SEMI-551135 format. One record per atom (N, C-alpha, C): residue number from 0; x, y, z; residue in one letter. Coordinates in Angstrom, 2 decimals. Example, Ala and Ser with C-alpha at 12.3 -4.5 7.8 and 13.67 -1.06 7.14 Angstrom:
BEGIN
{0; {13.19; -5.69; 7.80}; A}
{0; {12.30; -4.50; 7.80}; A}
{0; {13.20; -3.30; 7.80}; A}
{1; {12.85; -2.25; 7.08}; S}
{1; {13.67; -1.06; 7.14}; S}
{1; {12.90; 0.03; 7.87}; S}
end
This chain:
BEGIN
{0; {-6.44; -24.77; -91.70}; M}
{0; {-6.00; -25.54; -90.60}; M}
{0; {-4.80; -24.89; -89.94}; M}
{1; {-3.98; -24.22; -90.67}; Q}
{1; {-2.81; -23.57; -90.01}; Q}
{1; {-3.28; -22.35; -89.20}; Q}
{2; {-4.37; -21.68; -89.59}; N}
{2; {-4.83; -20.58; -88.84}; N}
{2; {-5.41; -20.96; -87.47}; N}
{3; {-5.84; -22.16; -87.31}; T}
{3; {-6.41; -22.61; -86.08}; T}
{3; {-5.41; -22.62; -84.92}; T}
{4; {-4.19; -23.15; -85.15}; P}
{4; {-3.19; -23.12; -84.03}; P}
{4; {-2.81; -21.69; -83.66}; P}
{5; {-2.72; -20.79; -84.59}; C}
{5; {-2.40; -19.42; -84.30}; C}
{5; {-3.51; -18.74; -83.50}; C}
{6; {-4.69; -19.02; -83.84}; L}
{6; {-5.83; -18.44; -83.08}; L}
{6; {-5.88; -19.02; -81.65}; L}
{7; {-5.70; -20.33; -81.54}; S}
{7; {-5.70; -20.91; -80.23}; S}
{7; {-4.56; -20.43; -79.30}; S}
{8; {-3.38; -20.27; -79.93}; A}
{8; {-2.26; -19.76; -79.11}; A}
{8; {-2.50; -18.34; -78.70}; A}
{9; {-3.13; -17.53; -79.58}; H}
{9; {-3.41; -16.19; -79.16}; H}
{9; {-4.52; -16.07; -78.13}; H}
{10; {-5.43; -16.94; -78.25}; A}
{10; {-6.51; -16.98; -77.27}; A}
{10; {-6.06; -17.43; -75.91}; A}
{11; {-5.10; -18.41; -75.84}; T}
{11; {-4.53; -18.88; -74.64}; T}
{11; {-3.77; -17.75; -73.92}; T}
{12; {-2.96; -17.06; -74.69}; T}
{12; {-2.17; -16.00; -74.08}; T}
{12; {-3.06; -14.86; -73.55}; T}
{13; {-4.10; -14.51; -74.19}; S}
{13; {-5.00; -13.50; -73.82}; S}
{13; {-5.75; -13.96; -72.53}; S}
{14; {-6.16; -15.16; -72.48}; H}
{14; {-6.84; -15.68; -71.29}; H}
{14; {-5.87; -15.72; -70.04}; H}
{15; {-4.60; -16.06; -70.22}; A}
{15; {-3.64; -16.08; -69.12}; A}
{15; {-3.42; -14.69; -68.67}; A}
{16; {-3.33; -13.68; -69.48}; N}
{16; {-3.11; -12.30; -69.08}; N}
{16; {-4.24; -11.76; -68.34}; N}
{17; {-5.46; -12.09; -68.74}; S}
{17; {-6.66; -11.60; -67.98}; S}
{17; {-6.69; -12.27; -66.60}; S}
{18; {-6.25; -13.45; -66.39}; R}
{18; {-6.36; -14.07; -65.16}; R}
{18; {-5.34; -13.46; -64.14}; R}
{19; {-4.14; -13.13; -64.57}; T}
{19; {-3.18; -12.50; -63.68}; T}
{19; {-3.58; -11.12; -63.39}; T}
{20; {-4.24; -10.40; -64.21}; K}
{20; {-4.64; -9.02; -63.92}; K}
{20; {-5.69; -9.02; -62.80}; K}
{21; {-6.62; -9.98; -62.83}; G}
{21; {-7.67; -10.08; -61.86}; G}
{21; {-7.21; -10.56; -60.47}; G}
{22; {-6.07; -11.30; -60.42}; Q}
{22; {-5.56; -11.87; -59.22}; Q}
{22; {-4.53; -10.99; -58.44}; Q}
{23; {-4.16; -9.91; -58.98}; S}
{23; {-3.13; -9.09; -58.29}; S}
{23; {-3.79; -8.22; -57.24}; S}
{24; {-3.19; -8.20; -56.03}; G}
{24; {-3.65; -7.40; -54.86}; G}
{24; {-4.74; -8.11; -54.10}; G}
{25; {-5.27; -7.28; -53.11}; F}
{25; {-6.30; -7.87; -52.26}; F}
{25; {-7.63; -7.16; -52.54}; F}
{26; {-8.71; -7.83; -52.28}; T}
{26; {-9.99; -7.21; -52.45}; T}
{26; {-10.30; -6.44; -51.14}; T}
{27; {-11.26; -5.57; -51.18}; L}
{27; {-11.62; -4.80; -50.00}; L}
{27; {-12.16; -5.78; -48.92}; L}
{28; {-12.85; -6.78; -49.31}; M}
{28; {-13.41; -7.74; -48.35}; M}
{28; {-12.31; -8.49; -47.66}; M}
{29; {-11.26; -8.94; -48.40}; E}
{29; {-10.15; -9.61; -47.72}; E}
{29; {-9.41; -8.75; -46.70}; E}
{30; {-9.26; -7.49; -47.16}; L}
{30; {-8.61; -6.53; -46.24}; L}
{30; {-9.39; -6.26; -44.99}; L}
{31; {-10.71; -6.15; -45.10}; M}
{31; {-11.60; -5.91; -43.93}; M}
{31; {-11.57; -7.11; -42.99}; M}
{32; {-11.57; -8.33; -43.54}; V}
{32; {-11.49; -9.51; -42.72}; V}
{32; {-10.21; -9.51; -41.91}; V}
{33; {-9.10; -9.19; -42.62}; A}
{33; {-7.79; -9.20; -41.92}; A}
{33; {-7.77; -8.09; -40.80}; A}
{34; {-8.30; -6.98; -41.02}; V}
{34; {-8.42; -5.87; -40.03}; V}
{34; {-9.26; -6.40; -38.81}; V}
{35; {-10.34; -7.01; -39.10}; I}
{35; {-11.23; -7.52; -37.98}; I}
{35; {-10.47; -8.58; -37.18}; I}
{36; {-9.79; -9.45; -37.86}; V}
{36; {-9.05; -10.52; -37.12}; V}
{36; {-7.99; -9.80; -36.22}; V}
{37; {-7.24; -8.90; -36.77}; V}
{37; {-6.21; -8.19; -36.00}; V}
{37; {-6.88; -7.43; -34.83}; V}
{38; {-8.00; -6.84; -35.03}; G}
{38; {-8.67; -6.12; -33.97}; G}
{38; {-9.11; -7.04; -32.85}; G}
{39; {-9.61; -8.16; -33.18}; I}
{39; {-10.03; -9.11; -32.16}; I}
{39; {-8.82; -9.59; -31.36}; I}
{40; {-7.77; -9.90; -32.06}; L}
{40; {-6.53; -10.34; -31.34}; L}
{40; {-6.06; -9.30; -30.39}; L}
{41; {-6.05; -8.03; -30.86}; A}
{41; {-5.59; -6.94; -30.02}; A}
{41; {-6.51; -6.69; -28.78}; A}
{42; {-7.82; -6.86; -29.04}; A}
{42; {-8.73; -6.70; -27.93}; A}
{42; {-8.52; -7.71; -26.82}; A}
{43; {-8.03; -8.88; -27.15}; V}
{43; {-7.77; -9.93; -26.19}; V}
{43; {-6.35; -9.77; -25.57}; V}
{44; {-5.39; -9.50; -26.44}; A}
{44; {-4.01; -9.52; -26.02}; A}
{44; {-3.62; -8.31; -25.19}; A}
{45; {-4.07; -7.14; -25.49}; I}
{45; {-3.65; -5.90; -24.80}; I}
{45; {-4.05; -5.96; -23.32}; I}
{46; {-5.33; -6.24; -22.98}; P}
{46; {-5.66; -6.29; -21.54}; P}
{46; {-4.89; -7.41; -20.77}; P}
{47; {-4.68; -8.47; -21.45}; S}
{47; {-3.93; -9.62; -20.86}; S}
{47; {-2.50; -9.19; -20.58}; S}
{48; {-1.93; -8.57; -21.53}; Y}
{48; {-0.50; -8.04; -21.36}; Y}
{48; {-0.37; -7.00; -20.25}; Y}
{49; {-1.42; -6.06; -20.23}; T}
{49; {-1.39; -4.99; -19.17}; T}
{49; {-1.52; -5.65; -17.79}; T}
{50; {-2.38; -6.66; -17.65}; S}
{50; {-2.57; -7.35; -16.34}; S}
{50; {-1.27; -8.05; -15.97}; S}
{51; {-0.63; -8.71; -16.92}; Y}
{51; {0.67; -9.39; -16.62}; Y}
{51; {1.69; -8.36; -16.18}; Y}
{52; {1.82; -7.23; -16.81}; I}
{52; {2.78; -6.25; -16.44}; I}
{52; {2.55; -5.70; -15.01}; I}
{53; {1.25; -5.37; -14.69}; N}
{53; {0.92; -4.93; -13.36}; N}
{53; {1.18; -5.89; -12.34}; N}
{54; {0.91; -7.15; -12.56}; K}
{54; {1.17; -8.21; -11.59}; K}
{54; {2.68; -8.37; -11.35}; K}
{55; {3.48; -8.29; -12.44}; S}
{55; {4.86; -8.33; -12.31}; S}
{55; {5.44; -7.24; -11.48}; S}
{56; {4.92; -6.00; -11.68}; R}
{56; {5.36; -4.90; -10.86}; R}
{56; {4.97; -5.06; -9.41}; R}
{57; {3.81; -5.54; -9.13}; A}
{57; {3.42; -5.83; -7.79}; A}
{57; {4.29; -6.83; -7.11}; A}
{58; {4.66; -7.89; -7.86}; K}
{58; {5.55; -8.87; -7.32}; K}
{58; {6.90; -8.27; -6.96}; K}
{59; {7.41; -7.38; -7.78}; S}
{59; {8.65; -6.72; -7.56}; S}
{59; {8.56; -5.74; -6.35}; S}
{60; {7.42; -5.15; -6.17}; A}
{60; {7.19; -4.26; -5.06}; A}
{60; {7.18; -5.07; -3.73}; A}
{61; {6.64; -6.33; -3.79}; S}
{61; {6.64; -7.18; -2.62}; S}
{61; {8.05; -7.63; -2.28}; S}
{62; {8.84; -7.78; -3.28}; A}
{62; {10.30; -8.05; -3.08}; A}
{62; {11.01; -6.89; -2.43}; A}
{63; {10.64; -5.65; -2.86}; D}
{63; {11.16; -4.44; -2.23}; D}
{63; {10.82; -4.36; -0.77}; D}
{64; {9.57; -4.74; -0.36}; L}
{64; {9.18; -4.69; 0.97}; L}
{64; {9.95; -5.75; 1.77}; L}
{65; {10.16; -6.94; 1.21}; A}
{65; {10.93; -7.93; 1.87}; A}
{65; {12.39; -7.47; 2.12}; A}
{66; {12.94; -6.79; 1.14}; A}
{66; {14.30; -6.23; 1.34}; A}
{66; {14.33; -5.18; 2.45}; A}
{67; {13.33; -4.33; 2.52}; L}
{67; {13.25; -3.37; 3.51}; L}
{67; {13.09; -3.98; 4.91}; L}
{68; {12.28; -5.03; 4.97}; A}
{68; {12.10; -5.77; 6.21}; A}
{68; {13.41; -6.35; 6.69}; A}
{69; {14.21; -6.86; 5.75}; L}
{69; {15.55; -7.37; 6.15}; L}
{69; {16.42; -6.22; 6.76}; L}
{70; {16.34; -5.02; 6.18}; N}
{70; {17.05; -3.92; 6.82}; N}
{70; {16.53; -3.59; 8.19}; N}
{71; {15.23; -3.62; 8.37}; M}
{71; {14.63; -3.42; 9.66}; M}
{71; {15.08; -4.47; 10.68}; M}
{72; {15.13; -5.74; 10.31}; E}
{72; {15.50; -6.79; 11.17}; E}
{72; {17.02; -6.71; 11.49}; E}
{73; {17.78; -6.31; 10.54}; N}
{73; {19.24; -6.15; 10.77}; N}
{73; {19.42; -5.04; 11.81}; N}
{74; {18.71; -3.92; 11.69}; R}
{74; {18.79; -2.81; 12.67}; R}
{74; {18.38; -3.35; 14.04}; R}
{75; {17.37; -4.17; 14.13}; Y}
{75; {16.90; -4.78; 15.41}; Y}
{75; {17.97; -5.67; 16.01}; Y}
{76; {18.65; -6.46; 15.15}; Q}
{76; {19.69; -7.29; 15.63}; Q}
{76; {20.85; -6.53; 16.27}; Q}
{77; {21.12; -5.37; 15.68}; L}
{77; {22.24; -4.52; 16.18}; L}
{77; {21.89; -3.71; 17.41}; L}
{78; {20.65; -3.21; 17.47}; Q}
{78; {20.28; -2.28; 18.55}; Q}
{78; {19.17; -2.80; 19.50}; Q}
{79; {18.67; -3.99; 19.23}; L}
{79; {17.58; -4.57; 19.91}; L}
{79; {16.34; -3.66; 20.05}; L}
{80; {16.20; -2.92; 19.02}; T}
{80; {14.96; -2.06; 18.83}; T}
{80; {14.86; -1.65; 17.43}; T}
{81; {13.60; -1.53; 16.95}; Y}
{81; {13.41; -1.00; 15.58}; Y}
{81; {13.54; 0.50; 15.53}; Y}
{82; {13.99; 1.04; 14.41}; P}
{82; {14.05; 2.53; 14.37}; P}
{82; {12.64; 3.04; 14.39}; P}
{83; {12.35; 4.12; 15.11}; V}
{83; {11.03; 4.67; 15.24}; V}
{83; {10.90; 5.75; 14.22}; V}
{84; {10.11; 5.50; 13.17}; Y}
{84; {9.83; 6.37; 12.06}; Y}
{84; {8.41; 6.22; 11.53}; Y}
{85; {7.94; 7.24; 10.92}; A}
{85; {6.80; 7.28; 10.00}; A}
{85; {7.31; 7.93; 8.74}; A}
{86; {7.76; 7.16; 7.74}; A}
{86; {8.44; 7.70; 6.66}; A}
{86; {7.86; 7.25; 5.31}; A}
{87; {8.12; 8.11; 4.25}; N}
{87; {7.73; 7.72; 2.93}; N}
{87; {8.97; 7.16; 2.25}; N}
{88; {8.87; 7.00; 0.89}; T}
{88; {9.91; 6.31; 0.12}; T}
{88; {11.23; 7.09; 0.25}; T}
{89; {11.19; 8.36; 0.08}; A}
{89; {12.51; 9.08; 0.05}; A}
{89; {13.14; 9.05; 1.47}; A}
{90; {12.29; 9.28; 2.54}; A}
{90; {12.85; 9.27; 3.88}; A}
{90; {13.32; 7.87; 4.25}; A}
{91; {12.66; 6.87; 3.83}; T}
{91; {13.05; 5.45; 4.15}; T}
{91; {14.36; 5.18; 3.36}; T}
{92; {14.48; 5.68; 2.23}; N}
{92; {15.70; 5.43; 1.48}; N}
{92; {16.90; 6.14; 2.15}; N}
{93; {16.67; 7.25; 2.82}; T}
{93; {17.70; 7.98; 3.53}; T}
{93; {18.08; 7.19; 4.81}; T}
{94; {17.05; 6.67; 5.49}; I}
{94; {17.34; 5.94; 6.73}; I}
{94; {18.12; 4.69; 6.40}; I}
{95; {17.74; 3.94; 5.38}; F}
{95; {18.37; 2.73; 4.94}; F}
{95; {19.00; 2.91; 3.64}; F}
{96; {20.25; 3.48; 3.51}; S}
{96; {20.84; 3.80; 2.27}; S}
{96; {21.13; 2.58; 1.39}; S}
{97; {21.17; 1.40; 1.98}; A}
{97; {21.42; 0.20; 1.19}; A}
{97; {20.13; -0.27; 0.47}; A}
{98; {18.99; 0.20; 0.91}; W}
{98; {17.77; -0.13; 0.27}; W}
{98; {17.33; 0.79; -0.81}; W}
{99; {17.09; 0.25; -2.02}; S}
{99; {16.68; 1.03; -3.15}; S}
{99; {15.59; 0.30; -3.87}; S}
{100; {14.35; 0.78; -3.75}; P}
{100; {13.19; 0.08; -4.34}; P}
{100; {13.25; 0.10; -5.86}; P}
{101; {13.02; -1.04; -6.45}; T}
{101; {13.06; -1.19; -7.92}; T}
{101; {11.83; -0.64; -8.56}; T}
{102; {10.68; -0.58; -7.84}; Q}
{102; {9.47; -0.16; -8.40}; Q}
{102; {8.97; 1.23; -7.88}; Q}
{103; {9.93; 2.09; -7.55}; A}
{103; {9.60; 3.42; -7.03}; A}
{103; {8.78; 4.29; -8.01}; A}
{104; {8.86; 3.97; -9.25}; S}
{104; {8.14; 4.73; -10.29}; S}
{104; {6.60; 4.34; -10.25}; S}
{105; {6.36; 3.12; -9.78}; Y}
{105; {4.97; 2.63; -9.80}; Y}
{105; {4.36; 2.45; -8.41}; Y}
{106; {5.13; 2.53; -7.34}; F}
{106; {4.66; 2.38; -5.95}; F}
{106; {5.25; 3.39; -5.06}; F}
{107; {4.44; 3.85; -4.06}; N}
{107; {4.91; 4.67; -3.05}; N}
{107; {5.10; 3.68; -1.84}; N}
{108; {6.23; 3.82; -1.12}; Y}
{108; {6.48; 2.94; 0.02}; Y}
{108; {6.41; 3.77; 1.28}; Y}
{109; {5.77; 3.19; 2.27}; T}
{109; {5.72; 3.86; 3.59}; T}
{109; {6.14; 2.90; 4.68}; T}
{110; {6.70; 3.45; 5.72}; M}
{110; {7.18; 2.64; 6.85}; M}
{110; {6.60; 3.34; 8.06}; M}
{111; {5.92; 2.61; 8.94}; V}
{111; {5.42; 3.09; 10.21}; V}
{111; {5.96; 2.08; 11.23}; V}
{112; {6.81; 2.61; 12.16}; S}
{112; {7.44; 1.68; 13.10}; S}
{112; {7.48; 2.33; 14.50}; S}
{113; {7.49; 1.41; 15.50}; T}
{113; {7.68; 1.71; 16.88}; T}
{113; {8.97; 0.97; 17.30}; T}
{114; {9.29; 1.02; 18.58}; A}
{114; {10.49; 0.34; 19.05}; A}
{114; {10.31; -1.17; 19.01}; A}
{115; {9.01; -1.63; 18.97}; S}
{115; {8.85; -3.09; 18.98}; S}
{115; {8.11; -3.64; 17.78}; S}
{116; {7.68; -2.83; 16.88}; S}
{116; {6.97; -3.35; 15.68}; S}
{116; {7.09; -2.42; 14.49}; S}
{117; {6.71; -2.89; 13.29}; Y}
{117; {6.73; -2.03; 12.14}; Y}
{117; {5.72; -2.60; 11.13}; Y}
{118; {5.24; -1.72; 10.28}; T}
{118; {4.38; -2.16; 9.08}; T}
{118; {4.96; -1.40; 7.91}; T}
{119; {5.24; -2.15; 6.90}; L}
{119; {5.71; -1.60; 5.65}; L}
{119; {4.60; -1.74; 4.65}; L}
{120; {4.43; -0.72; 3.80}; T}
{120; {3.34; -0.73; 2.80}; T}
{120; {3.81; -0.22; 1.51}; T}
{121; {3.43; -0.79; 0.42}; A}
{121; {3.65; -0.36; -0.96}; A}
{121; {2.25; -0.04; -1.55}; A}
{122; {2.02; 1.18; -2.00}; T}
{122; {0.72; 1.53; -2.52}; T}
{122; {0.95; 1.92; -4.04}; T}
{123; {0.18; 1.29; -4.87}; G}
{123; {0.41; 1.52; -6.30}; G}
{123; {0.01; 2.91; -6.78}; G}
{124; {0.56; 3.38; -7.79}; K}
{124; {0.23; 4.62; -8.42}; K}
{124; {0.29; 4.48; -9.92}; K}
{125; {-0.37; 5.36; -10.66}; G}
{125; {-0.46; 5.21; -12.10}; G}
{125; {-1.29; 3.98; -12.52}; G}
{126; {-0.65; 3.21; -13.42}; S}
{126; {-1.38; 1.95; -13.93}; S}
{126; {-1.53; 0.92; -12.78}; S}
{127; {-0.77; 1.03; -11.74}; S}
{127; {-0.86; 0.10; -10.59}; S}
{127; {-1.69; 0.59; -9.42}; S}
{128; {-2.46; 1.67; -9.68}; A}
{128; {-3.32; 2.30; -8.63}; A}
{128; {-4.28; 1.27; -8.14}; A}
{129; {-4.60; 1.26; -6.83}; G}
{129; {-5.50; 0.30; -6.26}; G}
{129; {-4.80; -0.94; -5.73}; G}
{130; {-3.55; -1.08; -6.07}; C}
{130; {-2.79; -2.23; -5.47}; C}
{130; {-2.08; -1.80; -4.22}; C}
{131; {-2.37; -2.49; -3.07}; T}
{131; {-1.72; -2.21; -1.84}; T}
{131; {-1.14; -3.48; -1.27}; T}
{132; {0.14; -3.42; -0.96}; I}
{132; {0.88; -4.56; -0.43}; I}
{132; {1.48; -4.15; 0.96}; I}
{133; {1.35; -5.05; 1.90}; S}
{133; {1.93; -4.73; 3.22}; S}
{133; {2.65; -5.95; 3.84}; S}
{134; {3.52; -5.63; 4.75}; L}
{134; {4.34; -6.59; 5.45}; L}
{134; {4.63; -6.02; 6.85}; L}
{135; {4.48; -6.81; 7.89}; D}
{135; {4.81; -6.34; 9.23}; D}
{135; {5.87; -7.16; 9.90}; D}
{136; {6.21; -6.84; 11.15}; N}
{136; {7.33; -7.48; 11.85}; N}
{136; {6.98; -8.93; 12.15}; N}
{137; {5.71; -9.32; 12.16}; L}
{137; {5.36; -10.73; 12.43}; L}
{137; {5.31; -11.50; 11.12}; L}
{138; {5.76; -10.88; 10.04}; N}
{138; {5.76; -11.52; 8.71}; N}
{138; {4.40; -11.82; 8.14}; N}
{139; {3.38; -10.95; 8.59}; T}
{139; {2.06; -11.00; 8.03}; T}
{139; {2.05; -10.23; 6.69}; T}
{140; {1.77; -10.91; 5.66}; R}
{140; {1.84; -10.42; 4.28}; R}
{140; {0.51; -10.33; 3.68}; R}
{141; {0.05; -9.15; 3.24}; T}
{141; {-1.21; -8.99; 2.58}; T}
{141; {-1.09; -8.24; 1.24}; T}
{142; {-2.03; -8.52; 0.35}; A}
{142; {-2.07; -7.76; -0.90}; A}
{142; {-3.52; -7.65; -1.30}; A}
{143; {-3.89; -6.48; -1.89}; S}
{143; {-5.23; -6.31; -2.33}; S}
{143; {-5.43; -7.10; -3.65}; S}
{144; {-6.69; -7.44; -3.93}; S}
{144; {-6.97; -8.27; -5.09}; S}
{144; {-6.61; -7.57; -6.40}; S}
{145; {-6.56; -6.24; -6.42}; S}
{145; {-6.18; -5.57; -7.68}; S}
{145; {-4.64; -5.72; -8.02}; S}
{146; {-3.90; -6.30; -7.14}; C}
{146; {-2.51; -6.57; -7.41}; C}
{146; {-2.32; -7.79; -8.38}; C}
{147; {-3.32; -8.59; -8.43}; G}
{147; {-3.21; -9.79; -9.27}; G}
{147; {-2.94; -10.99; -8.42}; G}
{148; {-2.72; -10.83; -7.13}; F}
{148; {-2.51; -11.97; -6.20}; F}
{148; {-2.97; -11.44; -4.84}; F}
{149; {-3.32; -12.32; -3.87}; T}
{149; {-3.72; -11.89; -2.55}; T}
{149; {-2.80; -12.35; -1.47}; T}
{150; {-1.96; -13.31; -1.79}; S}
{150; {-0.97; -13.77; -0.80}; S}
{150; {0.39; -13.86; -1.43}; S}
{151; {1.40; -13.64; -0.63}; W}
{151; {2.73; -13.71; -1.15}; W}
{151; {3.60; -14.14; -0.03}; W}
end
């Protein structure tokens, strides 16, 4: 009778050790399920994030155009005429030294003006390619659909 408790104690210890050995780590199946779940999340999240970033850059480019339009209107108030230029970003920045576009890395800015009118355009480059935003002296604002918005 005394041998029975010793045997049962030994059997319980042996059974507990075998259970913890089998439970340590992940199985290949669990790891593959986790990888698939992460892949699906990445497939949804990355394009959504990229779209959000491009739309944000386009909104900032539209703000750059509005700031440039304010400079044009200021010049008109002082001289009763718009400056006559057909200029790109660098030349426009020279003409209006107070204007500094925040999205110059992602957009090219052009200004075409006569003494009585102007059209300002931001054209996307790189990841923002295809996005074109414009503003004129009548405050007509347009944006291509690839900008993520069509009116601003």
